[in-house]
N, C-alpha and C positions, 0 to 999 in steps of 0.2 A: 538544831536549830540556831545554835550560838554561830555555828559555822557559816550558815546562810546570812546573818546579820553582819559578820564580820566582812564575807563577800561582797554584799550589798554596800557597806561603807566604803569598802574599797574602791567598788566600781565607780560610785556616785562621786568620791573626792580623790579620783586616781592621780591628778596633778599634785595636789597636797600631799597625798602619800609619796609619789615619788619624790618631791622636793624634799621632804623630811628623811627618805631613805638616802638621798645623795648627802644631805647633811651629816648623816650619821657615817657614811663611807668615807667623807671629809674628815671627820674627827677621828676615825679609826686609823686612817693613813697618817694623819698629822701625830697621833700617839705613837704608831710605829717607828715613823722617822725619829721622832723624840729619843725613844729608847734605845734605838740601833745607835744614834750617834751618843747618847750616853755611855752606852755599854762599849761602844769601839774605844771611847776616851778611859773609861775603867780598865779595860784588859789593856790598853797601851801603857797605862801607869802600872799595872800590875806586872807586866812583862819588863818594863824598866826597872821596877823594884827587884825582880828575880835577877835579871843580869846585873845588878849594883851587887845584890848579896852573894851571887856566884865569885864575882871578881874580888870582893872583900874576902870571900873565904878562901879563894886561889892566893891571894896575897898572904892571909895569914898563915896558909901552909907552906908557901915557900919561906916565909920569914921564921917560920917553926923550926925549919931545919937549919938555917943559918945561923940563928941566935941560940940554938939549944947548945949547952956546954959540954955535953955528952957526944955530940955529932959534929965531926970535922969534914 
């Protein structure tokens, strides 16, 4: 019975239901784009940090051998 009421309402108010559905789709797409961009920026920062950390680690490793009094 409830299903018939829902179908009847949708049939009677098809234009409003379709307009609201389009709004929901637009909001969902906007949210997807926002998070995609935010994640892209976030992962780019992480990659830059990782690269910097690796470079520092390589410099420290090479200096360790040069600065060690036991290794010439």
